[in-house]
ChimeraX commands (.cxc) that place a marker at each C-alpha (Angstrom):
marker #1 position -27.25,2.01,-11.74 radius 0.5
marker #1 position -26.19,-0.74,-9.35 radius 0.5
marker #1 position -22.98,-2.69,-10.03 radius 0.5
marker #1 position -23.38,-6.46,-9.76 radius 0.5
marker #1 position -19.78,-7.00,-8.72 radius 0.5
marker #1 position -17.25,-5.41,-6.40 radius 0.5
marker #1 position -15.62,-2.33,-7.95 radius 0.5
marker #1 position -13.43,-1.62,-4.92 radius 0.5
marker #1 position -10.14,-2.38,-6.65 radius 0.5
marker #1 position -11.14,-0.71,-9.91 radius 0.5
marker #1 position -11.54,2.85,-8.65 radius 0.5
marker #1 position -8.84,5.46,-8.00 radius 0.5
marker #1 position -9.47,6.40,-4.37 radius 0.5
marker #1 position -8.71,9.84,-2.82 radius 0.5
marker #1 position -5.98,8.40,-0.61 radius 0.5
marker #1 position -4.04,7.37,-3.71 radius 0.5
marker #1 position -3.99,10.99,-4.84 radius 0.5
marker #1 position -2.64,12.01,-1.43 radius 0.5
marker #1 position 0.18,9.46,-1.47 radius 0.5
marker #1 position 0.98,10.18,-5.11 radius 0.5
marker #1 position 1.40,13.87,-4.32 radius 0.5
marker #1 position 3.71,13.00,-1.41 radius 0.5
marker #1 position 5.86,10.92,-3.76 radius 0.5
marker #1 position 6.00,13.38,-6.66 radius 0.5
marker #1 position 6.87,16.27,-4.36 radius 0.5
marker #1 position 10.00,14.39,-3.36 radius 0.5
marker #1 position 8.98,14.14,0.29 radius 0.5
marker #1 position 10.37,10.61,0.35 radius 0.5
marker #1 position 13.32,9.27,-1.61 radius 0.5
marker #1 position 12.46,6.03,-3.40 radius 0.5
marker #1 position 15.61,5.81,-5.49 radius 0.5
marker #1 position 17.00,2.27,-5.45 radius 0.5
marker #1 position 14.33,0.95,-3.08 radius 0.5
marker #1 position 12.40,-2.30,-3.26 radius 0.5
marker #1 position 8.73,-1.60,-2.44 radius 0.5
marker #1 position 5.69,-3.75,-1.69 radius 0.5
marker #1 position 2.26,-2.18,-2.16 radius 0.5
marker #1 position -0.82,-3.55,-0.41 radius 0.5
marker #1 position -4.23,-3.21,-2.05 radius 0.5
marker #1 position -2.87,-1.85,-5.33 radius 0.5
marker #1 position -6.13,-1.86,-7.26 radius 0.5
marker #1 position -5.55,-0.33,-10.70 radius 0.5
marker #1 position -1.89,0.28,-9.83 radius 0.5
marker #1 position -1.75,4.06,-10.16 radius 0.5
marker #1 position 0.41,4.55,-7.07 radius 0.5
marker #1 position 2.53,1.47,-7.70 radius 0.5
marker #1 position 3.26,2.43,-11.30 radius 0.5
marker #1 position 4.18,5.92,-10.13 radius 0.5
marker #1 position 6.60,4.39,-7.61 radius 0.5
marker #1 position 8.05,2.34,-10.46 radius 0.5
marker #1 position 9.35,5.55,-12.01 radius 0.5
marker #1 position 11.56,6.16,-8.98 radius 0.5
marker #1 position 12.31,2.88,-7.20 radius 0.5
marker #1 position 14.30,-0.17,-8.25 radius 0.5
marker #1 position 11.47,-2.67,-7.79 radius 0.5
marker #1 position 7.76,-2.43,-7.01 radius 0.5
marker #1 position 5.59,-5.45,-6.25 radius 0.5
marker #1 position 1.90,-4.53,-6.39 radius 0.5
marker #1 position -0.62,-6.80,-4.71 radius 0.5
marker #1 position -4.37,-7.36,-4.57 radius 0.5
marker #1 position -6.63,-10.23,-3.55 radius 0.5
marker #1 position -9.11,-10.14,-6.43 radius 0.5
marker #1 position -8.22,-12.09,-9.58 radius 0.5
marker #1 position -10.25,-9.73,-11.78 radius 0.5
marker #1 position -8.36,-6.74,-10.41 radius 0.5
marker #1 position -5.00,-8.49,-10.83 radius 0.5
marker #1 position -5.73,-9.02,-14.53 radius 0.5
marker #1 position -6.42,-5.31,-15.02 radius 0.5
marker #1 position -3.38,-4.45,-12.93 radius 0.5
marker #1 position -1.13,-6.68,-15.05 radius 0.5
marker #1 position -2.43,-5.05,-18.23 radius 0.5
marker #1 position -1.68,-1.62,-16.80 radius 0.5
marker #1 position 1.84,-2.71,-15.86 radius 0.5
marker #1 position 2.43,-4.17,-19.34 radius 0.5
marker #1 position 1.13,-1.01,-20.98 radius 0.5
marker #1 position 3.33,1.23,-18.86 radius 0.5
marker #1 position 6.38,-0.94,-19.47 radius 0.5
marker #1 position 5.84,-0.81,-23.24 radius 0.5
marker #1 position 5.55,2.98,-23.21 radius 0.5
marker #1 position 8.65,3.74,-21.17 radius 0.5
marker #1 position 12.17,2.73,-22.15 radius 0.5
marker #1 position 13.97,4.99,-19.69 radius 0.5
marker #1 position 13.02,2.76,-16.75 radius 0.5
marker #1 position 13.80,-0.56,-18.47 radius 0.5
marker #1 position 16.21,-1.62,-15.71 radius 0.5
marker #1 position 13.51,-1.29,-13.05 radius 0.5
marker #1 position 11.05,-4.00,-12.10 radius 0.5
marker #1 position 7.26,-3.75,-11.84 radius 0.5
marker #1 position 5.13,-6.80,-11.13 radius 0.5
marker #1 position 1.94,-7.87,-9.39 radius 0.5
marker #1 position 1.11,-10.81,-7.15 radius 0.5
marker #1 position -1.91,-12.07,-5.25 radius 0.5
marker #1 position -2.09,-11.22,-1.56 radius 0.5
marker #1 position -5.16,-11.58,0.59 radius 0.5
marker #1 position -4.59,-9.94,3.94 radius 0.5
marker #1 position -4.27,-12.41,6.77 radius 0.5
marker #1 position -3.64,-15.31,4.39 radius 0.5
marker #1 position -0.42,-16.87,5.67 radius 0.5
marker #1 position 0.11,-18.86,2.47 radius 0.5
marker #1 position -0.02,-15.70,0.38 radius 0.5
marker #1 position 2.29,-13.85,2.78 radius 0.5
marker #1 position 4.80,-16.70,2.75 radius 0.5
marker #1 position 4.67,-16.85,-1.06 radius 0.5
marker #1 position 5.50,-13.14,-1.26 radius 0.5
marker #1 position 8.44,-13.55,1.12 radius 0.5
marker #1 position 9.70,-16.67,-0.68 radius 0.5
marker #1 position 9.44,-15.02,-4.08 radius 0.5
marker #1 position 11.38,-12.00,-2.80 radius 0.5
marker #1 position 13.92,-13.35,-0.28 radius 0.5
marker #1 position 15.88,-10.10,-0.46 radius 0.5
marker #1 position 12.90,-8.44,1.21 radius 0.5
marker #1 position 11.51,-4.95,0.85 radius 0.5
marker #1 position 12.80,-1.56,1.89 radius 0.5
marker #1 position 9.33,-0.08,2.20 radius 0.5
marker #1 position 5.69,-1.18,2.34 radius 0.5
marker #1 position 2.93,1.20,1.23 radius 0.5
marker #1 position -0.85,1.29,1.08 radius 0.5
marker #1 position -3.21,4.00,-0.18 radius 0.5
marker #1 position -6.80,4.35,1.06 radius 0.5
marker #1 position -7.15,0.71,2.07 radius 0.5
marker #1 position -8.84,1.20,5.47 radius 0.5
marker #1 position -12.41,2.10,4.55 radius 0.5
marker #1 position -13.98,-1.03,6.11 radius 0.5
marker #1 position -13.53,-1.76,9.79 radius 0.5
marker #1 position -13.59,-5.53,9.21 radius 0.5
marker #1 position -10.46,-5.29,7.06 radius 0.5
marker #1 position -8.30,-3.66,9.75 radius 0.5
marker #1 position -7.44,-6.83,11.65 radius 0.5
marker #1 position -6.21,-8.85,8.64 radius 0.5
marker #1 position -4.45,-5.77,7.25 radius 0.5
marker #1 position -2.40,-5.03,10.36 radius 0.5
marker #1 position -1.79,-8.73,10.96 radius 0.5
marker #1 position -0.28,-8.87,7.47 radius 0.5
marker #1 position 1.73,-5.70,8.04 radius 0.5
marker #1 position 3.15,-7.11,11.27 radius 0.5
marker #1 position 4.13,-10.38,9.56 radius 0.5
marker #1 position 5.91,-8.49,6.77 radius 0.5
marker #1 position 7.67,-6.00,9.04 radius 0.5
marker #1 position 8.77,-8.80,11.38 radius 0.5
marker #1 position 10.54,-10.63,8.57 radius 0.5
marker #1 position 14.31,-10.33,8.88 radius 0.5
marker #1 position 14.68,-9.26,5.25 radius 0.5
marker #1 position 12.43,-6.21,5.71 radius 0.5
marker #1 position 15.13,-3.56,5.86 radius 0.5
marker #1 position 13.44,-0.36,7.01 radius 0.5
marker #1 position 10.63,-1.90,9.08 radius 0.5
marker #1 position 8.31,0.81,7.81 radius 0.5
marker #1 position 4.79,0.87,6.37 radius 0.5
marker #1 position 3.43,4.15,4.98 radius 0.5
marker #1 position -0.35,4.27,5.03 radius 0.5
marker #1 position -2.34,6.92,3.20 radius 0.5
marker #1 position -5.55,7.19,5.22 radius 0.5
marker #1 position -8.78,9.04,4.50 radius 0.5
marker #1 position -11.17,9.58,7.40 radius 0.5
marker #1 position -14.74,8.56,6.58 radius 0.5
marker #1 position -16.11,7.43,9.95 radius 0.5
marker #1 position -15.04,8.18,13.51 radius 0.5
marker #1 position -15.50,4.52,14.44 radius 0.5
marker #1 position -12.92,3.46,11.84 radius 0.5
marker #1 position -10.54,6.23,12.94 radius 0.5
marker #1 position -10.61,4.81,16.47 radius 0.5
marker #1 position -10.44,1.18,15.34 radius 0.5
marker #1 position -7.39,1.96,13.18 radius 0.5
marker #1 position -5.25,2.89,16.17 radius 0.5
marker #1 position -6.71,0.17,18.37 radius 0.5
marker #1 position -5.96,-2.58,15.85 radius 0.5
marker #1 position -2.43,-1.28,15.28 radius 0.5
marker #1 position -1.87,-1.37,19.04 radius 0.5
marker #1 position -3.31,-4.89,19.26 radius 0.5
marker #1 position -0.71,-6.00,16.71 radius 0.5
marker #1 position 2.11,-4.31,18.67 radius 0.5
marker #1 position 2.54,-1.68,15.98 radius 0.5
marker #1 position 3.31,1.99,16.53 radius 0.5
marker #1 position 1.37,4.36,14.28 radius 0.5
marker #1 position 2.26,8.04,13.99 radius 0.5
marker #1 position 1.14,10.82,11.67 radius 0.5
marker #1 position 3.72,12.09,9.18 radius 0.5
marker #1 position 4.05,15.82,9.83 radius 0.5
marker #1 position 2.64,18.16,7.22 radius 0.5
marker #1 position 0.59,15.56,5.35 radius 0.5
marker #1 position -2.89,16.22,6.77 radius 0.5
marker #1 position -5.05,17.82,4.09 radius 0.5
marker #1 position -8.50,17.87,2.51 radius 0.5
marker #1 position -9.14,15.48,-0.37 radius 0.5
marker #1 position -12.01,14.51,-2.68 radius 0.5
marker #1 position -13.10,18.08,-3.47 radius 0.5
marker #1 position -12.47,19.15,0.14 radius 0.5
marker #1 position -15.12,16.76,1.43 radius 0.5
marker #1 position -12.87,14.31,3.28 radius 0.5
marker #1 position -9.72,14.71,5.36 radius 0.5
marker #1 position -6.69,12.56,4.69 radius 0.5
marker #1 position -3.23,12.10,6.12 radius 0.5
marker #1 position -0.21,9.80,5.91 radius 0.5
marker #1 position 0.78,7.53,8.78 radius 0.5
marker #1 position 4.06,5.79,9.44 radius 0.5
marker #1 position 3.56,2.34,10.94 radius 0.5
marker #1 position 6.43,0.48,12.61 radius 0.5
marker #1 position 6.99,-2.38,15.02 radius 0.5
marker #1 position 7.00,-1.25,18.62 radius 0.5
marker #1 position 10.45,-1.13,20.19 radius 0.5
marker #1 position 9.51,-3.79,22.72 radius 0.5
marker #1 position 8.86,-6.32,19.96 radius 0.5
marker link #1:1,2 radius 0.2
marker link #1:2,3 radius 0.2
marker link #1:3,4 radius 0.2
marker link #1:4,5 radius 0.2
marker link #1:5,6 radius 0.2
marker link #1:6,7 radius 0.2
marker link #1:7,8 radius 0.2
marker link #1:8,9 radius 0.2
marker link #1:9,10 radius 0.2
marker link #1:10,11 radius 0.2
marker link #1:11,12 radius 0.2
marker link #1:12,13 radius 0.2
marker link #1:13,14 radius 0.2
marker link #1:14,15 radius 0.2
marker link #1:15,16 radius 0.2
marker link #1:16,17 radius 0.2
marker link #1:17,18 radius 0.2
marker link #1:18,19 radius 0.2
marker link #1:19,20 radius 0.2
marker link #1:20,21 radius 0.2
marker link #1:21,22 radius 0.2
marker link #1:22,23 radius 0.2
marker link #1:23,24 radius 0.2
marker link #1:24,25 radius 0.2
marker link #1:25,26 radius 0.2
marker link #1:26,27 radius 0.2
marker link #1:27,28 radius 0.2
marker link #1:28,29 radius 0.2
marker link #1:29,30 radius 0.2
marker link #1:30,31 radius 0.2
marker link #1:31,32 radius 0.2
marker link #1:32,33 radius 0.2
marker link #1:33,34 radius 0.2
marker link #1:34,35 radius 0.2
marker link #1:35,36 radius 0.2
marker link #1:36,37 radius 0.2
marker link #1:37,38 radius 0.2
marker link #1:38,39 radius 0.2
marker link #1:39,40 radius 0.2
marker link #1:40,41 radius 0.2
marker link #1:41,42 radius 0.2
marker link #1:42,43 radius 0.2
marker link #1:43,44 radius 0.2
marker link #1:44,45 radius 0.2
marker link #1:45,46 radius 0.2
marker link #1:46,47 radius 0.2
marker link #1:47,48 radius 0.2
marker link #1:48,49 radius 0.2
marker link #1:49,50 radius 0.2
marker link #1:50,51 radius 0.2
marker link #1:51,52 radius 0.2
marker link #1:52,53 radius 0.2
marker link #1:53,54 radius 0.2
marker link #1:54,55 radius 0.2
marker link #1:55,56 radius 0.2
marker link #1:56,57 radius 0.2
marker link #1:57,58 radius 0.2
marker link #1:58,59 radius 0.2
marker link #1:59,60 radius 0.2
marker link #1:60,61 radius 0.2
marker link #1:61,62 radius 0.2
marker link #1:62,63 radius 0.2
marker link #1:63,64 radius 0.2
marker link #1:64,65 radius 0.2
marker link #1:65,66 radius 0.2
marker link #1:66,67 radius 0.2
marker link #1:67,68 radius 0.2
marker link #1:68,69 radius 0.2
marker link #1:69,70 radius 0.2
marker link #1:70,71 radius 0.2
marker link #1:71,72 radius 0.2
marker link #1:72,73 radius 0.2
marker link #1:73,74 radius 0.2
marker link #1:74,75 radius 0.2
marker link #1:75,76 radius 0.2
marker link #1:76,77 radius 0.2
marker link #1:77,78 radius 0.2
marker link #1:78,79 radius 0.2
marker link #1:79,80 radius 0.2
marker link #1:80,81 radius 0.2
marker link #1:81,82 radius 0.2
marker link #1:82,83 radius 0.2
marker link #1:83,84 radius 0.2
marker link #1:84,85 radius 0.2
marker link #1:85,86 radius 0.2
marker link #1:86,87 radius 0.2
marker link #1:87,88 radius 0.2
marker link #1:88,89 radius 0.2
marker link #1:89,90 radius 0.2
marker link #1:90,91 radius 0.2
marker link #1:91,92 radius 0.2
marker link #1:92,93 radius 0.2
marker link #1:93,94 radius 0.2
marker link #1:94,95 radius 0.2
marker link #1:95,96 radius 0.2
marker link #1:96,97 radius 0.2
marker link #1:97,98 radius 0.2
marker link #1:98,99 radius 0.2
marker link #1:99,100 radius 0.2
marker link #1:100,101 radius 0.2
marker link #1:101,102 radius 0.2
marker link #1:102,103 radius 0.2
marker link #1:103,104 radius 0.2
marker link #1:104,105 radius 0.2
marker link #1:105,106 radius 0.2
marker link #1:106,107 radius 0.2
marker link #1:107,108 radius 0.2
marker link #1:108,109 radius 0.2
marker link #1:109,110 radius 0.2
marker link #1:110,111 radius 0.2
marker link #1:111,112 radius 0.2
marker link #1:112,113 radius 0.2
marker link #1:113,114 radius 0.2
marker link #1:114,115 radius 0.2
marker link #1:115,116 radius 0.2
marker link #1:116,117 radius 0.2
marker link #1:117,118 radius 0.2
marker link #1:118,119 radius 0.2
marker link #1:119,120 radius 0.2
marker link #1:120,121 radius 0.2
marker link #1:121,122 radius 0.2
marker link #1:122,123 radius 0.2
marker link #1:123,124 radius 0.2
marker link #1:124,125 radius 0.2
marker link #1:125,126 radius 0.2
marker link #1:126,127 radius 0.2
marker link #1:127,128 radius 0.2
marker link #1:128,129 radius 0.2
marker link #1:129,130 radius 0.2
marker link #1:130,131 radius 0.2
marker link #1:131,132 radius 0.2
marker link #1:132,133 radius 0.2
marker link #1:133,134 radius 0.2
marker link #1:134,135 radius 0.2
marker link #1:135,136 radius 0.2
marker link #1:136,137 radius 0.2
marker link #1:137,138 radius 0.2
marker link #1:138,139 radius 0.2
marker link #1:139,140 radius 0.2
marker link #1:140,141 radius 0.2
marker link #1:141,142 radius 0.2
marker link #1:142,143 radius 0.2
marker link #1:143,144 radius 0.2
marker link #1:144,145 radius 0.2
marker link #1:145,146 radius 0.2
marker link #1:146,147 radius 0.2
marker link #1:147,148 radius 0.2
marker link #1:148,149 radius 0.2
marker link #1:149,150 radius 0.2
marker link #1:150,151 radius 0.2
marker link #1:151,152 radius 0.2
marker link #1:152,153 radius 0.2
marker link #1:153,154 radius 0.2
marker link #1:154,155 radius 0.2
marker link #1:155,156 radius 0.2
marker link #1:156,157 radius 0.2
marker link #1:157,158 radius 0.2
marker link #1:158,159 radius 0.2
marker link #1:159,160 radius 0.2
marker link #1:160,161 radius 0.2
marker link #1:161,162 radius 0.2
marker link #1:162,163 radius 0.2
marker link #1:163,164 radius 0.2
marker link #1:164,165 radius 0.2
marker link #1:165,166 radius 0.2
marker link #1:166,167 radius 0.2
marker link #1:167,168 radius 0.2
marker link #1:168,169 radius 0.2
marker link #1:169,170 radius 0.2
marker link #1:170,171 radius 0.2
marker link #1:171,172 radius 0.2
marker link #1:172,173 radius 0.2
marker link #1:173,174 radius 0.2
marker link #1:174,175 radius 0.2
marker link #1:175,176 radius 0.2
marker link #1:176,177 radius 0.2
marker link #1:177,178 radius 0.2
marker link #1:178,179 radius 0.2
marker link #1:179,180 radius 0.2
marker link #1:180,181 radius 0.2
marker link #1:181,182 radius 0.2
marker link #1:182,183 radius 0.2
marker link #1:183,184 radius 0.2
marker link #1:184,185 radius 0.2
marker link #1:185,186 radius 0.2
marker link #1:186,187 radius 0.2
marker link #1:187,188 radius 0.2
marker link #1:188,189 radius 0.2
marker link #1:189,190 radius 0.2
marker link #1:190,191 radius 0.2
marker link #1:191,192 radius 0.2
marker link #1:192,193 radius 0.2
marker link #1:193,194 radius 0.2
marker link #1:194,195 radius 0.2
marker link #1:195,196 radius 0.2
marker link #1:196,197 radius 0.2
marker link #1:197,198 radius 0.2
marker link #1:198,199 radius 0.2
marker link #1:199,200 radius 0.2
marker link #1:200,201 radius 0.2
marker link #1:201,202 radius 0.2
view
């Protein structure tokens, strides 16, 4: 059956499972951090982060997805009292949209300690606006750690190559996080985590 509308943000993608496992295994300490998630979709990864970090701002560009995301946040908040002093919220962010980027930064002048994204690079056309957005966020003086963690699943060699090329074009350094490369999606696809930072010459 063919869907008559875009379901992209309403599916749990394999890369989310990879990043979620990295978080729950304690491979990265999120305690006390302020986190911005790009392409949150249903919010599975962001809500998981909300169990550990001080604040998580989940973003998406589709209004329909944001409504579902807000319901999921509200539901999770109502079910859990132990994390009542932690903040979970969602906001609209279309990659490459300077107005949206500026709104995020104005709404959170204290900045973010970490930026994350899970399985958000499955279309080559999205790479330029994505990395342009990442560069704008990492370049902001309030971005403490200057780090973007990307959970990436390889689906096409052309996108694998374009990923590194676009990062380089935006003066970003991308490196694989050791020990994270693994098979996902019933061992059909290979995924890994990348750390993306501003180049030292920036």
